[in-house]
C-alpha positions in Angstrom: 3.6 -40.5 -81.2 0.1 -41.8 -80.7 -1.3 -38.3 -80.9 0.6 -37.5 -84.1 -0.8 -40.7 -85.6 -4.3 -39.6 -84.7 -3.7 -36.2 -86.3 -2.4 -37.9 -89.5 -5.5 -40.1 -89.6 -7.8 -37.1 -89.1 -5.9 -35.4 -91.9 -6.4 -38.3 -94.3 -10.1 -38.4 -93.3 -10.4 -34.7 -94.1 -8.9 -35.3 -97.6 -11.3 -38.2 -98.3 -14.2 -36.0 -97.2 -13.1 -33.3 -99.6 -12.7 -35.8 -102.5 -16.2 -37.2 -101.8 -17.8 -33.8 -102.5 -18.8 -32.8 -106.0 -16.4 -29.9 -106.3 -14.7 -28.3 -109.2 -11.0 -29.3 -109.5 -9.6 -26.0 -108.4 -11.9 -25.7 -105.4 -11.0 -29.3 -104.3 -7.3 -28.4 -104.5 -7.8 -25.2 -102.6 -9.6 -27.1 -99.8 -6.9 -29.8 -99.8 -4.2 -27.1 -99.5 -6.0 -25.5 -96.6 -6.4 -28.9 -94.8 -2.8 -29.9 -95.4 -1.6 -26.5 -94.0 -4.0 -26.7 -91.0 -3.0 -30.2 -89.9 0.7 -29.5 -90.6 0.5 -26.5 -88.2 -1.3 -28.6 -85.6 1.4 -31.3 -85.8 4.1 -28.6 -85.6 2.6 -27.1 -82.4 2.3 -30.6 -80.9 5.9 -31.7 -81.8 7.4 -28.5 -80.4 6.2 -29.5 -76.9 6.5 -33.3 -77.0 9.4 -35.6 -76.3 9.8 -38.5 -78.6 10.0 -41.9 -77.0 13.4 -42.5 -78.4 15.7 -41.5 -81.3 14.2 -44.0 -83.7 10.7 -42.4 -83.2 12.2 -39.0 -83.9 13.9 -40.2 -87.0 10.7 -41.9 -88.3 8.8 -38.6 -87.9 11.3 -36.4 -89.6 12.3 -38.8 -92.3 8.9 -40.1 -93.2 5.9 -38.5 -91.6 6.6 -34.8 -91.9 8.0 -35.0 -95.4 4.8 -36.7 -96.6 2.4 -34.0 -95.4 4.8 -31.2 -96.6 5.0 -32.9 -100.0 1.2 -33.0 -100.1 1.1 -29.2 -99.7 3.6 -28.8 -102.6 1.8 -31.3 -104.8 -1.6 -29.6 -104.4 -0.1 -26.2 -105.0 1.7 -27.5 -108.2 -1.6 -29.1 -109.4 -3.5 -25.9 -108.8 -0.9 -23.9 -110.7 -0.8 -26.4 -113.5 -4.6 -26.3 -113.9 -4.5 -22.5 -114.1 -1.3 -22.1 -116.2 -1.3 -25.0 -118.7 -1.8 -24.0 -122.3 -5.1 -25.0 -123.9 -4.1 -24.1 -127.5 -3.2 -27.7 -128.5 -2.2 -31.1 -127.1 1.3 -30.6 -128.4 1.7 -27.4 -126.4 0.4 -29.2 -123.3 3.0 -31.9 -123.8 5.8 -29.4 -124.1 4.6 -27.6 -121.0 4.6 -30.9 -119.0 8.0 -31.9 -120.4 9.4 -28.6 -119.3 8.1 -29.2 -115.7 9.7 -32.6 -115.7 13.0 -31.2 -116.7 12.8 -28.7 -113.9 12.3 -31.5 -111.5 15.3 -33.3 -112.8 17.5 -30.2 -112.3 16.4 -30.0 -108.7 17.0 -33.7 -108.2 20.6 -33.6 -109.6 21.4 -30.8 -107.2 21.2 -33.2 -104.3 21.5 -36.5 -106.2 23.5 -38.2 -103.5 20.8 -37.7 -100.9 18.1 -38.7 -103.4 19.9 -42.0 -103.7 20.2 -42.3 -100.0 16.4 -42.0 -99.6 15.5 -44.1 -102.6 17.8 -47.0 -101.5 16.3 -46.7 -98.0 19.7 -46.3 -96.4 20.0 -45.6 -92.7 23.7 -45.0 -91.9 23.3 -41.3 -91.5 19.7 -41.1 -90.2 20.9 -39.9 -86.7 22.8 -37.0 -88.3 20.1 -36.2 -90.9 16.9 -36.5 -88.9 17.7 -35.5 -85.3 16.9 -32.0 -84.0 20.1 -31.6 -82.0 21.5 -28.1 -82.7 25.0 -29.4 -83.3 23.8 -31.7 -86.1 21.8 -28.8 -87.7 24.9 -26.7 -87.9 26.7 -29.4 -89.8 24.5 -29.0 -92.8 23.5 -25.4 -93.3 21.3 -25.8 -96.4 20.5 -22.3 -97.8 17.8 -23.8 -100.2 15.3 -24.1 -97.4 13.9 -21.4 -95.2 12.3 -23.2 -92.2 14.2 -22.0 -89.2 12.0 -23.5 -86.5 14.7 -25.6 -84.8 12.0 -27.5 -82.8 10.3 -28.7 -86.0 13.3 -29.0 -88.4 16.3 -31.3 -88.8 19.2 -30.8 -91.2 17.6 -33.0 -93.9 13.9 -33.3 -93.3 13.1 -30.6 -95.8 15.4 -32.3 -98.3 13.5 -35.5 -97.6 10.4 -33.6 -98.5 12.0 -32.6 -101.8 12.6 -36.3 -102.6 8.9 -37.1 -101.8 7.7 -34.1 -103.8 9.9 -35.2 -106.8 8.2 -38.7 -106.7 4.6 -37.5 -106.5 5.0 -34.7 -109.0 6.8 -36.9 -111.6 3.9 -39.4 -111.2 1.4 -36.6 -111.7 3.0 -35.1 -114.7 3.7 -38.5 -116.3 0.1 -39.4 -115.8 -1.0 -36.2 -117.5 1.3 -37.0 -120.4 -0.2 -40.5 -120.7 -3.7 -39.0 -120.7 -2.8 -36.7 -123.5 -1.3 -39.5 -125.5 -4.5 -41.5 -125.0 -6.6 -38.6 -126.1 -4.5 -38.3 -129.3 -4.9 -42.0 -129.9 -8.7 -41.8 -129.5 -9.1 -43.7 -126.2 -9.0 -42.5 -122.6 -8.0 -45.3 -120.3 -4.8 -44.9 -118.3 -3.3 -48.4 -118.6 -0.4 -49.0 -121.0 -2.2 -51.6 -123.1 -2.5 -53.5 -126.2 -5.5 -52.5 -128.3 -8.6 -54.7 -128.0 -9.5 -56.9 -131.0 -12.7 -56.3 -132.9 -14.3 -59.7 -132.0 -13.7 -59.9 -128.3 -13.4 -57.6 -125.3 -10.1 -58.1 -123.4 -9.2 -56.5 -120.1 -5.8 -55.1 -120.8 -5.2 -53.3 -117.5 -3.9 -55.1 -114.4 -5.9 -57.7 -112.5 -5.7 -55.5 -109.5 -7.3 -52.6 -111.4 -10.2 -54.7 -112.4 -10.7 -56.1 -108.8 -10.6 -52.5 -107.5 -13.3 -51.5 -110.1 -15.5 -54.5 -109.3 -15.4 -53.8 -105.5 -16.3 -50.1 -106.3 -19.3 -51.2 -108.3 -20.4 -53.6 -105.6 -20.1 -51.1 -102.7 -21.8 -48.3 -104.8 -24.9 -50.5 -105.3 -25.2 -49.5 -108.9 -25.8 -53.1 -110.1 -28.9 -54.8 -108.7 -28.7 -52.3 -105.8 -25.7 -54.2 -104.6 -27.8 -57.4 -104.0 -25.4 -60.1 -105.2 -22.3 -61.8 -104.0 -19.0 -60.2 -105.1 -18.0 -63.6 -106.5 -20.9 -63.4 -109.0 -19.7 -60.1 -110.4 -16.1 -61.4 -110.5 -17.2 -64.4 -112.6 -19.4 -62.3 -115.0 -16.8 -59.7 -115.7 -14.0 -62.3 -115.9 -16.0 -64.0 -118.7 -16.8 -60.7 -120.4 -13.2 -59.5 -120.4 -11.5 -62.9 -120.9 -9.4 -62.8 -117.8 -8.8 -65.1 -114.8 -8.7 -63.0 -111.6 -7.5 -65.8 -109.3 -7.6 -65.1 -105.5 -9.5 -61.8 -105.7 -10.0 -61.7 -101.9 -6.2 -61.6 -101.5 -6.0 -58.9 -104.2 -8.6 -56.8 -102.4 -6.7 -57.2 -99.2 -3.6 -55.8 -100.9 -5.6 -52.8 -102.1 -6.8 -52.2 -98.6 -3.3 -52.3 -97.3 -1.9 -49.7 -99.7 -0.1 -47.0 -97.7 -1.3 -44.3 -100.0 -3.8 -43.8 -102.8 -6.0 -46.9 -102.0 -8.3 -46.1 -104.9 -5.5 -45.6 -107.4 -7.3 -47.0 -110.5 -10.6 -45.3 -109.7 -8.7 -42.0 -109.4 -7.1 -42.6 -112.8 -10.5 -43.2 -114.4 -11.8 -39.9 -112.9 -8.6 -38.1 -114.1 -9.0 -39.3 -117.7 -12.7 -38.4 -117.8 -11.9 -34.9 -116.6 -9.2 -34.7 -119.3 -11.6 -35.8 -122.0 -14.1 -33.1 -120.8 -11.4 -30.5 -120.8 -10.2 -31.4 -124.3 -13.7 -31.4 -125.7 -14.3 -27.9 -124.2 -11.3 -26.4 -126.1 
């Protein structure tokens, strides 16, 4: 499993490298798709010849690890198609298009609702049946929806687990797009579901975690005093400006660092909203 972990780490590093480049959105997505497929293939080749330490390790791989990278491939393909196919005629047309996509996801979810609940509730009672490669178990659940017939890299339910993960990430993506459009219609472009700021004072109406993430990004980027100040100074200044008490910001930053996925969640949302604003203004 150690080598698989190294491959996953290399995969995530490659995604960060792609994101760090000043690429057009469609090019970035194409490179991400290529990276996801390349590392998925490398992991597939390795798993074919390896023997898991025990059943729990095999279950972890097919229930969690493989579905995540497979869902990434599907997410990036959906995002690429969305950027190419979405209507630019009006914001209302864009909303209807996204709502249609969300309905399609719900239809797929309802088709295997029982298993969706099993995954979302983190149940384990049938893991040995669902996420083991033994041929007898594969034959118990002949899903015709999925076409991966590589028995050395497939269990009866790992592709369905991928569908659950894909449902989650795509719903989040489309809902974020809807929220961006709503913000554009309202005349502002931040992604937090906020109260409007008053005329006399500036108030931070996002989460405290979002502001801490932003402050650390400003610090590490060296865009204020070339980074020559203590992080506590910037915390105090922006806390005063935005009328907010950030409390134990070291602990908050530690929680950001320990996020399993999307560590720069707020920064990514800012970038997404700016791109949306640029796209809308180009119509």
